[in-house]
C-alpha positions in Angstrom: -15.1 5.9 -8.2 -14.2 2.6 -9.7 -10.7 1.2 -9.4 -9.2 -1.7 -11.3 -7.6 -4.3 -9.0 -5.5 -7.0 -10.4 -6.0 -9.8 -7.9 -2.6 -9.5 -6.2 -1.3 -11.4 -3.2 -1.7 -10.9 0.5 -0.3 -8.0 2.5 2.1 -8.9 5.3 0.4 -9.7 8.6 0.0 -6.7 10.9 0.4 -4.1 8.1 -3.4 -3.4 8.2 -2.8 -1.8 11.7 0.0 0.6 10.7 -2.2 3.6 9.7 -2.0 6.8 11.7 -4.8 9.3 12.5 -5.1 11.6 9.6 -7.4 14.3 8.1 -7.4 14.0 4.3 -8.6 15.8 1.2 -9.4 13.3 -1.5 -9.7 14.2 -5.2 -11.2 11.5 -7.5 -11.0 11.7 -11.3 -12.2 9.3 -14.0 -12.1 9.2 -17.7 -13.9 6.7 -19.9 -13.9 6.6 -23.7 -16.9 4.8 -25.1 -17.0 2.6 -28.3 -18.9 5.5 -29.9 -15.9 7.8 -29.4 -17.5 9.8 -26.5 -15.2 10.8 -23.7 -16.8 11.0 -20.3 -14.9 12.7 -17.4 -15.9 13.1 -13.8 -14.2 14.8 -10.9 -15.2 15.3 -7.3 -13.7 15.8 -3.8 -14.2 14.4 -0.4 -12.9 15.1 3.1 -11.9 12.1 5.2 -11.3 11.9 9.0 -9.5 8.7 9.9 -9.2 7.7 13.5 -8.7 4.3 15.2 -11.8 2.3 14.5 -13.5 5.2 12.7 -13.7 6.7 9.2 -15.8 9.8 8.4 -16.2 10.7 4.8 -18.1 13.7 3.4 -18.5 14.9 -0.2 -17.4 18.4 -0.9 -20.4 20.2 -2.3 -20.8 23.7 -3.9 -21.8 26.3 -1.4 -24.7 27.3 -3.7 -26.2 23.8 -3.5 -28.7 23.0 -0.7 -27.5 19.6 0.6 -29.8 16.6 0.2 -32.7 18.7 -1.0 -33.3 20.2 2.5 -33.6 23.8 3.5 -30.5 25.2 5.1 -32.5 26.7 8.0 -34.3 23.5 8.7 -34.4 23.0 12.5 -35.7 20.1 14.7 -39.3 21.3 14.3 -39.2 21.3 10.5 -37.4 17.9 10.5 -40.1 16.5 12.7 -42.7 17.9 10.4 -41.1 16.2 7.4 -40.9 12.9 9.1 -44.6 13.1 10.0 -45.6 13.4 6.3 -43.4 10.5 5.2 -40.1 12.3 4.6 -38.0 9.8 2.6 -35.1 11.8 1.2 -31.9 9.8 1.4 -28.9 10.3 -0.8 -25.8 8.3 0.3 -23.7 10.3 -2.2 -24.2 13.7 -0.5 -24.7 12.6 3.1 -21.6 12.2 5.4 -20.8 8.5 6.0 -19.5 7.0 9.2 -17.8 3.6 9.1 -16.9 2.1 12.5 -15.1 -1.1 13.5 -16.2 -2.1 17.0 -15.2 -5.5 18.5 -14.4 -6.8 15.0 -17.8 -5.8 13.6 -18.3 -3.2 11.0 -21.0 -0.6 11.3 -22.2 1.7 8.6 -24.2 4.8 9.2 -25.1 8.0 7.3 -25.8 11.2 9.0 -28.2 13.9 7.9 -27.3 17.0 9.9 -30.2 19.1 8.5 -32.9 16.5 9.5 -30.8 15.5 12.5 -31.0 11.9 11.7 -28.6 8.9 11.8 -29.5 6.2 9.3 -28.2 2.7 10.0 -27.4 0.5 7.0 -27.6 -3.3 7.5 -25.1 -5.4 5.7 -27.7 -6.7 3.3 -28.2 -3.2 1.9 -24.6 -2.2 1.5 -24.7 -2.6 -2.3 -27.7 -0.3 -2.5 -25.7 2.6 -1.0 -22.5 1.8 -2.9 -20.5 0.4 0.0 -18.6 -2.9 -0.5 -18.4 -3.9 3.1 -14.6 -3.6 3.3 -13.0 -2.0 6.3 -9.7 -2.0 4.3 -11.2 0.1 1.6 -12.8 2.5 4.0 -9.7 3.0 6.1 -7.0 2.8 3.5 -9.0 3.7 0.3 -7.7 0.6 -1.3 -7.4 -3.1 -0.8 -4.2 -3.7 1.1 -4.2 -7.3 0.1 -1.7 -7.5 -2.7 0.0 -4.2 -2.0 3.1 -6.0 -0.8 3.2 -8.1 -4.0 3.3 -5.0 -6.2 6.8 -4.3 -7.3 8.5 -1.2 -6.0 9.7 0.9 -8.9 12.2 3.7 -9.5 9.5 6.1 -10.4 10.5 9.3 -8.6 8.5 10.5 -5.5 8.7 14.0 -4.1 7.4 12.7 -0.7 9.9 11.4 1.8 9.1 7.8 2.7 6.6 7.3 -0.1 7.4 4.8 -2.9 5.6 3.9 -6.0 4.4 0.3 -6.4 3.1 -0.9 -9.8 1.6 -3.9 -11.5 0.5 -4.6 -15.0 -1.4 -7.6 -16.4 -3.5 -8.3 -19.5 -3.4 -4.7 -20.6 -4.5 -3.3 -17.2 -2.3 -1.4 -14.8 -2.4 -0.2 -11.2 0.0 2.2 -9.6 0.1 3.3 -6.0 2.2 5.9 -4.3 2.3 4.5 -0.8 3.2 6.6 2.3 4.8 4.2 4.8 4.8 6.7 7.6 1.0 7.4 7.6 -0.1 4.1 6.1 -2.0 5.7 3.2 -1.8 5.8 -0.5 -1.1 9.3 -1.7 -2.0 8.5 -5.3 -3.9 5.6 -6.8 -3.9 5.2 -10.6 -5.5 2.4 -12.6 -6.8 1.8 -16.1 -6.0 0.1 -19.4 -3.0 0.7 -21.6 -5.3 1.4 -24.6 -6.3 4.6 -22.9 -10.1 3.9 -22.8 -10.3 3.9 -19.0 -8.4 5.8 -16.5 -9.0 6.4 -12.7 -6.9 8.6 -10.4 -7.3 9.3 -6.7 -5.1 11.8 -4.9 -4.9 12.2 -1.1 -3.5 15.3 0.6 -2.8 15.2 4.4 -4.0 18.2 6.4 -1.5 19.8 8.7 -3.7 19.7 11.8 -6.0 17.0 13.1 -9.6 17.8 13.7 -10.4 17.5 17.4 -14.1 18.1 17.3 -15.0 14.8 15.7 -18.5 14.8 14.0 -19.5 11.2 15.0 -19.1 12.3 18.7 -21.7 15.1 18.2 -24.8 13.1 17.4 -26.6 13.3 20.7 -30.3 14.0 20.2 -30.3 12.8 16.6 -33.1 10.6 15.6 -32.1 7.0 14.9 -33.5 5.7 11.6 -33.2 2.5 9.7 -32.6 2.3 6.0 -35.9 0.5 5.5 -37.6 3.8 6.7 -36.6 5.3 3.4 -37.9 2.6 1.1 -41.2 2.8 -0.7 
């Protein structure tokens, strides 16, 4: 999901560490009106588990869809058989993504629970999987640089401690409903005032935190490299 950023200033020092542990349900929507008068809309949802130094993101898929083109009953023996015949299925959109920040270094992995594989992505391949290499974007779902420079508006908020910040320039706008307590945006809106482009991301905080964290349950998974999936 694309977002229009306006090149704002720098967030206050230390603010990037203010986020709390949260479980999120994220809804993303986009609308684009082409020069031919065609309106294209898209909507999808994700779940996000955010912990200190870790962000796990998984696309919400229809129950009727077999994830990643694999059989639901595929076990370790079937996974091994697929590997032996050159199994190269890899879809970064439908596979859960784990972004970790360890000793100041960012690590990106995708996890295929059906093939029982962990796929490590080197920085040089981030673009190929649609990841921009930003810990800020992974952890906060936006670029915190510039958030402080956006003016706080009187637009009403129904969430205690959450305030709208907005910025407009050259016909583009960006609006963020920022929750100070959790250190997350609850709503991100961006687009152009002509109405040809509009993006909206909504975040809902779950009442309870997940204790059984998926990135801690990967013992026995095969360790793969992104290059293994290239022709």
